ZADO-1210 file (C-alpha; in nm, 4 decimals, padded with zeros to 6 digits):
<atoms>
<atom x="02.1632" y="-00.8496" z="-00.6407" code="UNK" pos="1"/>
<atom x="02.0000" y="-01.1369" z="-00.4530" code="UNK" pos="2"/>
<atom x="02.0980" y="-00.9790" z="-00.1210" code="UNK" pos="3"/>
<atom x="01.9360" y="-00.6473" z="-00.2257" code="UNK" pos="4"/>
<atom x="01.6155" y="-00.8260" z="-00.3250" code="UNK" pos="5"/>
<atom x="01.6200" y="-01.0160" z="00.0029" code="UNK" pos="6"/>
<atom x="01.6820" y="-00.6957" z="00.2017" code="UNK" pos="7"/>
<atom x="01.4025" y="-00.5178" z="00.0139" code="UNK" pos="8"/>
<atom x="01.1562" y="-00.7994" z="00.0813" code="UNK" pos="9"/>
<atom x="01.2527" y="-00.8030" z="00.4504" code="UNK" pos="10"/>
<atom x="01.2081" y="-00.4245" z="00.4662" code="UNK" pos="11"/>
<atom x="00.8663" y="-00.4386" z="00.2948" code="UNK" pos="12"/>
<atom x="00.7588" y="-00.7200" z="00.5248" code="UNK" pos="13"/>
<atom x="00.8652" y="-00.5170" z="00.8258" code="UNK" pos="14"/>
<atom x="00.6739" y="-00.2071" z="00.7005" code="UNK" pos="15"/>
<atom x="00.3619" y="-00.4137" z="00.6332" code="UNK" pos="16"/>
<atom x="00.3800" y="-00.5779" z="00.9762" code="UNK" pos="17"/>
<atom x="00.4296" y="-00.2402" z="01.1428" code="UNK" pos="18"/>
<atom x="00.1353" y="-00.0910" z="00.9550" code="UNK" pos="19"/>
<atom x="-00.0813" y="-00.3866" z="01.0529" code="UNK" pos="20"/>
<atom x="00.0213" y="-00.3520" z="01.4174" code="UNK" pos="21"/>
<atom x="-00.0556" y="00.0207" z="01.4143" code="UNK" pos="22"/>
<atom x="-00.3919" y="-00.0415" z="01.2509" code="UNK" pos="23"/>
<atom x="-00.4719" y="-00.3068" z="01.5099" code="UNK" pos="24"/>
<atom x="-00.3926" y="-00.0628" z="01.7915" code="UNK" pos="25"/>
<atom x="-00.5925" y="00.2270" z="01.6471" code="UNK" pos="26"/>
<atom x="-00.9274" y="00.2709" z="01.8193" code="UNK" pos="27"/>
<atom x="-01.2281" y="00.1634" z="01.6163" code="UNK" pos="28"/>
<atom x="-01.4324" y="00.4710" z="01.5337" code="UNK" pos="29"/>
<atom x="-01.7788" y="00.4677" z="01.6859" code="UNK" pos="30"/>
<atom x="-02.0439" y="00.6070" z="01.4583" code="UNK" pos="31"/>
<atom x="-02.1954" y="00.9162" z="01.6111" code="UNK" pos="32"/>
<atom x="-02.5741" y="00.9202" z="01.6251" code="UNK" pos="33"/>
<atom x="-02.7111" y="01.0798" z="01.3119" code="UNK" pos="34"/>
<atom x="-02.8748" y="01.4196" z="01.3370" code="UNK" pos="35"/>
<atom x="-03.2064" y="01.2531" z="01.2540" code="UNK" pos="36"/>
<atom x="-03.1741" y="01.0087" z="01.5453" code="UNK" pos="37"/>
<atom x="-03.0644" y="01.2821" z="01.7866" code="UNK" pos="38"/>
<atom x="-03.3729" y="01.4897" z="01.7009" code="UNK" pos="39"/>
<atom x="-03.6094" y="01.1917" z="01.6917" code="UNK" pos="40"/>
<atom x="-03.8312" y="01.1360" z="01.9965" code="UNK" pos="41"/>
<atom x="-03.7640" y="00.8044" z="02.1688" code="UNK" pos="42"/>
<atom x="-04.1162" y="00.6822" z="02.1003" code="UNK" pos="43"/>
<atom x="-04.0525" y="00.7040" z="01.7233" code="UNK" pos="44"/>
<atom x="-03.7189" y="00.5221" z="01.7295" code="UNK" pos="45"/>
<atom x="-03.8597" y="00.2050" z="01.5741" code="UNK" pos="46"/>
<atom x="-03.8496" y="00.0414" z="01.2309" code="UNK" pos="47"/>
<atom x="-04.1285" y="-00.1387" z="01.0492" code="UNK" pos="48"/>
<atom x="-04.1731" y="-00.2886" z="00.7051" code="UNK" pos="49"/>
<atom x="-04.3707" y="-00.0762" z="00.4601" code="UNK" pos="50"/>
<atom x="-04.6931" y="-00.2525" z="00.3638" code="UNK" pos="51"/>
<atom x="-04.6748" y="-00.2365" z="-00.0149" code="UNK" pos="52"/>
<atom x="-04.3190" y="-00.3639" z="-00.0622" code="UNK" pos="53"/>
<atom x="-04.1922" y="-00.4629" z="00.2852" code="UNK" pos="54"/>
<atom x="-03.9062" y="-00.2129" z="00.2658" code="UNK" pos="55"/>
<atom x="-03.7811" y="-00.1244" z="00.6181" code="UNK" pos="56"/>
<atom x="-03.9013" y="00.2181" z="00.7286" code="UNK" pos="57"/>
<atom x="-03.7723" y="00.4244" z="01.0192" code="UNK" pos="58"/>
<atom x="-04.0482" y="00.6022" z="01.2113" code="UNK" pos="59"/>
<atom x="-03.7993" y="00.8831" z="01.2800" code="UNK" pos="60"/>
<atom x="-03.8861" y="01.0122" z="00.9328" code="UNK" pos="61"/>
<atom x="-04.2088" y="01.1374" z="01.0949" code="UNK" pos="62"/>
<atom x="-04.0322" y="01.3319" z="01.3723" code="UNK" pos="63"/>
<atom x="-04.1612" y="01.6893" z="01.3875" code="UNK" pos="64"/>
<atom x="-04.5053" y="01.5893" z="01.2609" code="UNK" pos="65"/>
<atom x="-04.8338" y="01.5403" z="01.4409" code="UNK" pos="66"/>
<atom x="-04.8890" y="01.1639" z="01.4202" code="UNK" pos="67"/>
<atom x="-05.2172" y="00.9732" z="01.4312" code="UNK" pos="68"/>
<atom x="-05.1465" y="00.6020" z="01.4876" code="UNK" pos="69"/>
<atom x="-05.4208" y="00.3518" z="01.4002" code="UNK" pos="70"/>
<atom x="-05.4355" y="-00.0288" z="01.4138" code="UNK" pos="71"/>
<atom x="-05.6383" y="-00.1412" z="01.1138" code="UNK" pos="72"/>
<atom x="-05.8171" y="-00.4443" z="00.9698" code="UNK" pos="73"/>
<atom x="-05.9802" y="-00.5167" z="00.6345" code="UNK" pos="74"/>
<atom x="-06.2811" y="-00.7179" z="00.7559" code="UNK" pos="75"/>
<atom x="-06.4083" y="-00.5180" z="01.0523" code="UNK" pos="76"/>
<atom x="-06.7243" y="-00.3214" z="01.1189" code="UNK" pos="77"/>
<atom x="-06.4981" y="-00.0158" z="01.1490" code="UNK" pos="78"/>
<atom x="-06.3086" y="-00.0757" z="00.8224" code="UNK" pos="79"/>
<atom x="-06.4980" y="00.2084" z="00.6543" code="UNK" pos="80"/>
<atom x="-06.2979" y="00.4425" z="00.8821" code="UNK" pos="81"/>
<atom x="-06.0222" y="00.4110" z="00.6211" code="UNK" pos="82"/>
<atom x="-06.2190" y="00.6649" z="00.4181" code="UNK" pos="83"/>
<atom x="-06.2250" y="00.9156" z="00.7035" code="UNK" pos="84"/>
<atom x="-05.8592" y="00.8551" z="00.7891" code="UNK" pos="85"/>
<atom x="-05.7583" y="00.9216" z="00.4286" code="UNK" pos="86"/>
<atom x="-05.9731" y="01.2379" z="00.4282" code="UNK" pos="87"/>
<atom x="-05.7958" y="01.3561" z="00.7472" code="UNK" pos="88"/>
<atom x="-05.4575" y="01.2871" z="00.5907" code="UNK" pos="89"/>
<atom x="-05.5498" y="01.4700" z="00.2701" code="UNK" pos="90"/>
<atom x="-05.6864" y="01.7696" z="00.4621" code="UNK" pos="91"/>
<atom x="-05.4044" y="01.8143" z="00.7140" code="UNK" pos="92"/>
<atom x="-05.0960" y="01.6628" z="00.5494" code="UNK" pos="93"/>
<atom x="-04.9605" y="02.0003" z="00.4314" code="UNK" pos="94"/>
<atom x="-04.9942" y="02.1359" z="00.7852" code="UNK" pos="95"/>
<atom x="-04.7903" y="01.8487" z="00.9288" code="UNK" pos="96"/>
<atom x="-05.0276" y="01.5622" z="01.0115" code="UNK" pos="97"/>
<atom x="-04.9383" y="01.2068" z="00.9183" code="UNK" pos="98"/>
<atom x="-05.1629" y="00.9053" z="00.9683" code="UNK" pos="99"/>
<atom x="-04.9811" y="00.5753" z="01.0270" code="UNK" pos="100"/>
<atom x="-05.1722" y="00.2516" z="00.9717" code="UNK" pos="101"/>
<atom x="-05.0702" y="-00.0744" z="01.1394" code="UNK" pos="102"/>
<atom x="-05.2738" y="-00.3715" z="01.0127" code="UNK" pos="103"/>
<atom x="-05.3265" y="-00.6331" z="01.2817" code="UNK" pos="104"/>
<atom x="-05.4980" y="-00.9691" z="01.3029" code="UNK" pos="105"/>
<atom x="-05.5258" y="-00.9453" z="01.6831" code="UNK" pos="106"/>
<atom x="-05.8986" y="-00.8795" z="01.7063" code="UNK" pos="107"/>
<atom x="-06.1456" y="-01.1268" z="01.5605" code="UNK" pos="108"/>
<atom x="-05.8892" y="-01.2477" z="01.3048" code="UNK" pos="109"/>
<atom x="-06.0167" y="-00.9697" z="01.0784" code="UNK" pos="110"/>
<atom x="-05.6868" y="-00.9096" z="00.8970" code="UNK" pos="111"/>
<atom x="-05.5892" y="-01.2546" z="00.7619" code="UNK" pos="112"/>
<atom x="-05.4373" y="-01.1448" z="00.4303" code="UNK" pos="113"/>
<atom x="-05.0823" y="-01.1031" z="00.3065" code="UNK" pos="114"/>
<atom x="-04.9177" y="-00.7618" z="00.2806" code="UNK" pos="115"/>
<atom x="-05.0000" y="-00.7489" z="-00.0910" code="UNK" pos="116"/>
<atom x="-05.3648" y="-00.8391" z="-00.0301" code="UNK" pos="117"/>
<atom x="-05.3975" y="-00.5769" z="00.2437" code="UNK" pos="118"/>
<atom x="-05.2248" y="-00.3091" z="00.0334" code="UNK" pos="119"/>
<atom x="-05.4437" y="-00.3836" z="-00.2698" code="UNK" pos="120"/>
<atom x="-05.7578" y="-00.3724" z="-00.0553" code="UNK" pos="121"/>
<atom x="-05.6651" y="-00.0409" z="00.1087" code="UNK" pos="122"/>
<atom x="-05.5721" y="00.1311" z="-00.2161" code="UNK" pos="123"/>
<atom x="-05.8418" y="-00.0144" z="-00.4423" code="UNK" pos="124"/>
<atom x="-06.1299" y="00.0138" z="-00.1950" code="UNK" pos="125"/>
<atom x="-06.0487" y="00.3345" z="-00.0071" code="UNK" pos="126"/>
<atom x="-05.7699" y="00.5035" z="-00.2043" code="UNK" pos="127"/>
<atom x="-05.5425" y="00.4957" z="00.1011" code="UNK" pos="128"/>
<atom x="-05.2262" y="00.7002" z="00.0487" code="UNK" pos="129"/>
<atom x="-05.1179" y="00.7523" z="00.4098" code="UNK" pos="130"/>
<atom x="-04.8250" y="00.5355" z="00.5274" code="UNK" pos="131"/>
<atom x="-04.9185" y="00.1767" z="00.6063" code="UNK" pos="132"/>
<atom x="-04.6973" y="-00.0925" z="00.7531" code="UNK" pos="133"/>
<atom x="-04.6871" y="-00.4709" z="00.7334" code="UNK" pos="134"/>
<atom x="-04.9179" y="-00.6667" z="00.9618" code="UNK" pos="135"/>
<atom x="-04.8032" y="-00.6600" z="01.3229" code="UNK" pos="136"/>
<atom x="-04.9108" y="-00.7441" z="01.6780" code="UNK" pos="137"/>
<atom x="-05.0554" y="-00.4482" z="01.8696" code="UNK" pos="138"/>
<atom x="-05.2090" y="-00.6149" z="02.1765" code="UNK" pos="139"/>
<atom x="-05.1012" y="-00.8374" z="02.4633" code="UNK" pos="140"/>
<atom x="-04.7550" y="-00.9376" z="02.5762" code="UNK" pos="141"/>
<atom x="-04.6354" y="-00.9927" z="02.2179" code="UNK" pos="142"/>
<atom x="-04.7244" y="-00.6384" z="02.1027" code="UNK" pos="143"/>
<atom x="-04.4563" y="-00.4660" z="01.8971" code="UNK" pos="144"/>
<atom x="-04.2226" y="-00.2213" z="02.0790" code="UNK" pos="145"/>
<atom x="-04.3935" y="00.0893" z="01.9361" code="UNK" pos="146"/>
<atom x="-04.7331" y="-00.0199" z="02.0629" code="UNK" pos="147"/>
<atom x="-04.5736" y="-00.1190" z="02.3938" code="UNK" pos="148"/>
<atom x="-04.4445" y="00.2390" z="02.4236" code="UNK" pos="149"/>
<atom x="-04.7883" y="00.3806" z="02.3360" code="UNK" pos="150"/>
<atom x="-04.9460" y="00.1584" z="02.6019" code="UNK" pos="151"/>
<atom x="-04.6856" y="00.2649" z="02.8578" code="UNK" pos="152"/>
<atom x="-04.7479" y="00.6328" z="02.7803" code="UNK" pos="153"/>
<atom x="-05.1272" y="00.6118" z="02.8086" code="UNK" pos="154"/>
<atom x="-05.2115" y="00.3032" z="03.0133" code="UNK" pos="155"/>
<atom x="-05.4555" y="00.2196" z="02.7339" code="UNK" pos="156"/>
<atom x="-05.4171" y="-00.0640" z="02.4858" code="UNK" pos="157"/>
<atom x="-05.6333" y="-00.1158" z="02.1784" code="UNK" pos="158"/>
<atom x="-05.9406" y="-00.3213" z="02.2634" code="UNK" pos="159"/>
<atom x="-06.0358" y="-00.3588" z="01.8969" code="UNK" pos="160"/>
<atom x="-05.9402" y="-00.2524" z="01.5455" code="UNK" pos="161"/>
<atom x="-05.9130" y="00.1192" z="01.4625" code="UNK" pos="162"/>
<atom x="-05.7997" y="00.2349" z="01.8060" code="UNK" pos="163"/>
<atom x="-05.6191" y="00.5680" z="01.7693" code="UNK" pos="164"/>
<atom x="-05.3289" y="00.7441" z="01.9410" code="UNK" pos="165"/>
<atom x="-05.2409" y="01.1082" z="01.8739" code="UNK" pos="166"/>
<atom x="-04.8813" y="01.2293" z="01.9175" code="UNK" pos="167"/>
<atom x="-04.7623" y="01.5884" z="01.9047" code="UNK" pos="168"/>
<atom x="-04.4626" y="01.7129" z="01.7060" code="UNK" pos="169"/>
<atom x="-04.2297" y="01.6247" z="01.9949" code="UNK" pos="170"/>
<atom x="-04.3535" y="01.2657" z="02.0248" code="UNK" pos="171"/>
<atom x="-04.5666" y="01.3271" z="02.3342" code="UNK" pos="172"/>
<atom x="-04.8813" y="01.1132" z="02.3324" code="UNK" pos="173"/>
<atom x="-05.1731" y="01.3563" z="02.3547" code="UNK" pos="174"/>
<atom x="-05.4585" y="01.1101" z="02.3579" code="UNK" pos="175"/>
<atom x="-05.5900" y="00.7601" z="02.3087" code="UNK" pos="176"/>
<atom x="-05.9214" y="00.7141" z="02.1295" code="UNK" pos="177"/>
<atom x="-06.1473" y="00.4093" z="02.1212" code="UNK" pos="178"/>
<atom x="-06.2350" y="00.2362" z="01.7959" code="UNK" pos="179"/>
<atom x="-06.5891" y="00.3764" z="01.7958" code="UNK" pos="180"/>
<atom x="-06.4585" y="00.7327" z="01.7679" code="UNK" pos="181"/>
<atom x="-06.4637" y="00.8112" z="01.3968" code="UNK" pos="182"/>
<atom x="-06.1953" y="01.0165" z="01.2203" code="UNK" pos="183"/>
<atom x="-06.4411" y="01.3055" z="01.1726" code="UNK" pos="184"/>
<atom x="-06.5364" y="01.3179" z="01.5419" code="UNK" pos="185"/>
<atom x="-06.5275" y="01.6740" z="01.6777" code="UNK" pos="186"/>
<atom x="-06.3153" y="01.5733" z="01.9791" code="UNK" pos="187"/>
<atom x="-06.0449" y="01.4187" z="01.7615" code="UNK" pos="188"/>
<atom x="-06.0540" y="01.7040" z="01.5086" code="UNK" pos="189"/>
<atom x="-06.0148" y="01.9624" z="01.7866" code="UNK" pos="190"/>
<atom x="-05.7161" y="01.7738" z="01.9302" code="UNK" pos="191"/>
<atom x="-05.5533" y="01.7539" z="01.5848" code="UNK" pos="192"/>
<atom x="-05.6138" y="02.1241" z="01.5179" code="UNK" pos="193"/>
<atom x="-05.4639" y="02.2184" z="01.8540" code="UNK" pos="194"/>
<atom x="-05.1592" y="01.9961" z="01.7962" code="UNK" pos="195"/>
<atom x="-05.0997" y="02.1478" z="01.4520" code="UNK" pos="196"/>
<atom x="-05.0856" y="02.5056" z="01.5860" code="UNK" pos="197"/>
</atoms>
């Protein structure tokens, strides 16, 4: 009886060792790129924290949309542009426009608050519903990778708060617009309309 138990334990040990060896030799599967990543333009392959709760967000969720990218600030002479940006978003959202706001303290230290303070200000003062992200660097050598890609595509970096970039549905940068150009400017509206068709 003892010899059977011993033989059985040796056999089980041998099977386990063989299984382990086979598992060790099996190639490790490499995750294939998801369909979303494959169809996402390179320029949108970045992640940022959502402003209101700092949940990571993949910009690929906006692939296939016309995207207006804006660096924002709460204490700037152009801060009232939030109202126009929200109006643009409300008007064109169903047709495929998304406005993305990137608060930044790069210019005049006009965005000193925390994510919660910025989110409360945007919602309570201007009723902002378009996607906003946590405060980030948009200028200079330390600019975030998305803004580095926008600069590379246009040769133009934001010189102040509320600079705008317009991307088509394929992620091609169509234009770069100075802070002074308001969201209801005819030039910007015409470019958005053309991109949405």
